[in-house]
C-alpha positions as CSV (number, residue, x, y, z in Angstrom):
1,M,106.1,212.6,29.5
2,N,108.1,215.5,30.8
3,L,112.0,215.6,30.5
4,I,113.6,217.9,33.6
5,I,117.4,218.7,33.0
6,E,120.0,221.3,34.1
7,Y,121.4,223.4,31.1
8,F,124.4,225.5,31.8
9,N,127.3,226.6,29.5
10,S,130.4,224.9,30.0
11,R,133.8,226.6,29.9
12,N,134.7,223.9,27.4
13,H,133.1,224.8,24.0
14,M,133.0,221.2,22.6
15,R,131.4,220.2,25.8
16,N,128.7,222.6,25.2
17,G,128.2,221.2,21.8
18,E,127.3,217.8,23.4
19,Y,124.5,219.4,25.4
20,L,123.3,220.9,22.5
21,Y,123.1,217.6,20.9
22,C,121.6,215.9,23.3
23,L,118.9,218.4,23.7
24,H,118.0,218.3,20.1
25,Q,117.8,214.5,20.2
26,N,115.6,214.8,23.0
27,L,113.3,217.4,21.5
28,A,112.9,215.2,18.5
29,N,111.6,212.4,20.7
30,E,107.9,212.2,20.1
31,L,107.5,210.3,23.5
32,I,108.7,213.6,25.4
33,D,106.0,216.4,25.2
34,N,107.7,218.9,27.4
35,V,111.6,219.8,28.1
36,Y,111.9,221.9,31.5
37,L,115.4,223.5,31.4
38,F,116.8,224.7,34.9
39,M,119.1,227.5,34.1
40,E,121.3,229.8,35.6
41,D,120.9,233.5,35.1
42,D,123.9,233.8,32.9
43,A,123.3,230.6,30.8
44,E,122.7,231.2,26.8
45,L,120.3,229.1,24.8
46,N,120.3,230.3,21.1
47,F,117.4,228.5,19.8
48,N,113.8,227.8,20.9
49,S,111.3,224.7,20.6
50,S,107.6,224.8,21.8
51,K,108.6,222.1,24.1
52,I,111.1,224.1,25.8
53,H,110.3,225.7,29.1
54,R,113.0,227.6,30.9
55,I,113.2,228.0,34.6
56,V,116.1,230.3,35.5
57,R,117.5,230.4,38.8
58,E,120.5,232.0,40.6
59,N,121.7,228.8,41.9
60,R,121.8,225.1,40.9
61,P,118.7,223.2,41.9
62,T,119.2,220.3,44.5
63,Y,117.1,216.9,43.8
64,K,114.7,218.1,46.4
65,D,114.1,221.5,44.2
66,L,113.6,219.4,40.8
67,F,111.2,216.9,42.8
68,D,109.2,219.7,44.5
69,F,108.8,221.5,41.0
70,C,107.6,218.2,39.7
71,N,105.0,217.9,42.3
72,Q,104.1,221.6,42.0
73,E,103.8,222.2,38.2
74,L,103.3,218.5,36.6
75,E,100.6,217.1,38.6
76,D,99.8,213.4,38.0
77,Q,102.3,213.2,35.3
78,I,105.6,210.9,34.3
79,C,109.0,213.1,35.1
80,V,112.2,212.0,33.7
81,V,115.0,214.0,35.7
82,A,118.3,213.5,33.9
83,N,121.9,214.6,33.2
84,A,122.2,216.9,30.3
85,D,124.3,214.5,28.2
86,I,121.6,211.4,28.3
87,I,119.8,210.8,25.3
88,F,116.4,209.0,25.2
89,D,115.1,206.7,22.7
90,D,111.6,205.1,22.0
91,T,112.1,202.6,25.1
92,L,110.7,205.3,27.2
93,R,107.3,203.9,25.9
94,F,107.5,201.1,28.6
95,F,106.6,203.7,31.4
96,K,103.4,204.6,29.8
97,S,102.0,201.0,30.7
98,L,103.3,200.6,34.2
99,D,101.8,201.1,37.4
100,M,104.2,203.5,38.7
101,S,102.7,204.1,42.2
102,K,105.6,204.2,45.0
103,Q,108.3,203.2,42.3
104,F,111.3,205.1,41.7
105,Y,113.2,204.1,38.5
106,A,117.3,205.0,38.5
107,L,118.4,204.4,35.2
108,S,122.3,203.0,34.2
109,R,123.2,204.6,30.9
110,W,124.3,203.0,27.7
111,E,127.7,204.0,26.3
112,I,128.9,204.4,22.8
113,S,131.9,202.4,21.6
114,T,133.8,201.3,18.7
115,K,136.1,198.5,18.0
116,D,137.4,199.7,14.6
117,G,137.3,203.5,15.2
118,K,134.6,203.7,12.3
119,N,131.7,201.5,13.3
120,W,129.9,202.8,16.6
121,E,127.5,200.8,18.7
122,I,125.9,201.2,22.3
123,E,125.8,198.9,25.0
124,P,124.6,199.0,28.5
125,Y,127.0,200.2,31.4
126,D,126.6,197.5,33.7
127,N,127.5,199.1,36.7
128,S,125.3,199.5,39.9
129,A,127.0,202.3,41.3
130,S,126.1,204.5,38.3
131,Q,122.7,206.1,37.3
132,D,122.1,209.2,35.0
133,S,118.4,209.7,35.1
134,W,115.4,208.8,37.3
135,I,111.7,208.3,36.4
136,F,108.8,208.6,38.6
137,K,105.2,209.8,38.4
138,T,103.9,212.6,40.7
139,P,103.1,213.0,43.4
140,I,106.6,212.0,44.7
141,S,107.7,212.0,48.4
142,T,110.7,214.4,49.0
143,S,112.8,215.2,52.2
144,D,115.2,218.1,53.4
145,S,118.1,215.5,53.2
146,M,117.6,215.6,49.5
147,N,120.1,218.8,49.7
148,Y,122.6,218.0,46.9
149,T,123.0,218.5,43.2
150,M,122.9,216.2,40.1
151,G,126.3,215.8,38.5
152,K,128.3,215.1,41.9
153,P,129.9,211.8,42.7
154,G,127.8,209.7,44.9
155,C,124.7,211.6,44.3
156,D,122.8,208.8,42.2
157,N,123.4,206.2,44.9
158,K,122.3,208.8,47.6
159,I,119.1,209.5,46.0
160,T,118.4,205.8,45.7
161,Y,119.2,205.5,49.1
162,H,116.8,208.4,50.3
163,M,113.9,207.3,48.2
164,R,114.1,203.9,49.8
165,E,114.0,205.6,53.2
166,L,110.8,207.1,52.1
167,E,109.4,203.8,51.3
168,Y,109.7,203.6,47.4
169,T,110.6,200.4,45.4
170,C,113.8,201.5,43.7
171,R,114.3,199.7,40.6
172,N,117.1,200.3,37.5
173,P,115.8,198.6,34.3
174,G,118.7,200.0,32.6
175,K,119.1,197.0,30.4
176,K,115.8,197.2,28.9
177,V,115.3,201.1,28.5
178,V,118.3,202.9,26.4
179,T,119.5,206.0,27.8
180,I,122.8,206.9,25.9
181,H,125.4,208.9,27.4
182,F,127.1,211.3,25.0
183,H,130.4,212.5,26.4
184,P,133.1,212.0,23.9
185,T,135.1,214.7,25.2
186,N,135.1,213.2,28.8
187,F,135.4,216.9,30.1
188,R,134.3,216.8,33.8
189,T,134.5,219.6,36.2
190,Y,134.4,218.0,39.5
191,D,137.1,216.2,41.8
192,I,135.9,212.8,42.5
193,R,138.0,212.9,45.9
194,T,136.7,216.1,47.3
195,D,133.3,216.6,45.6
196,R,131.5,213.3,46.8
197,V,128.1,213.5,48.2
198,P,128.8,211.6,51.6
199,G,127.2,208.0,52.2
200,P,125.8,205.9,53.0
201,Y,124.4,204.7,49.6
202,L,122.1,202.3,47.8
203,L,123.4,200.7,44.7
204,I,121.2,199.0,42.3
205,A,122.4,196.6,39.6
206,P,120.8,197.3,36.1
207,V,118.5,194.5,34.9
208,D,116.1,193.8,31.7
209,N,112.8,193.9,33.5
210,F,110.5,196.1,35.4
211,T,109.0,193.8,37.6
212,G,111.6,191.5,39.3
213,E,113.0,191.7,42.8
214,P,115.6,194.4,42.5
215,V,119.3,194.0,43.2
216,C,120.2,196.3,45.6
217,I,123.6,196.8,47.4
218,D,124.1,199.0,50.8
219,I,127.5,200.4,51.3
220,D,129.0,202.9,53.6
221,G,131.1,204.8,50.8
222,F,133.8,204.5,48.2
223,D,137.5,204.9,48.8
224,E,140.1,207.0,47.0
225,Q,140.2,204.3,44.3
226,G,136.6,204.1,43.9
227,R,136.3,200.9,45.7
228,A,133.0,200.5,47.8
229,Y,133.3,199.7,51.7
230,I,131.1,198.9,54.5
231,R,132.1,199.6,57.7
232,Q,132.5,197.1,60.5
233,K,129.7,197.2,62.7
234,S,130.2,197.4,66.5
235,S,129.0,194.4,68.5
236,E,128.2,196.5,71.4
């Protein structure tokens, strides 16, 4: 199984520590055979591992770039494309026994929380508008419309929209597969009002199975308060 992530140096040193922690945790995961790091030429990584493969670029890769790489370099393999602040556990094993033909898995994350400030626990983030990792088996279809990068508001809802257009069944077993979001600093570099990938979007509710009918919602966009909306269709 292959993990494909972007790795870069944040201007916030604590955020860099979060990325490194997640990378170390995923390298220790026995289900992950290789980690492909898409790095810009000024990014630094001061340790190595036999699992790490660096792909240095001048610009950030789009979803199409990442999927094309998987098709070209990882033939007939399971690929996990994810945000850099996601940690995977052994529930990745479920994908090894699935028929993944024309299936696209967009996973909602699990959040770390505490009720007393001492004892921490994880719980699924029950949000159909938020996914942080995408799993498929190559070859996977792509289109030139996938010309946006990870990490921008709306990118997760747009990639599922495009994959459905390519006749994939989009699923979100986010309550079954544990993907931990490690982001205690809450440091972000985007403006949700101006950096959003434009709609329309496909939202997918997280569920605890791989075979049931996906719970999907089509929307046209989000307003400035983050509320989903559907434009009134003309009767003409």
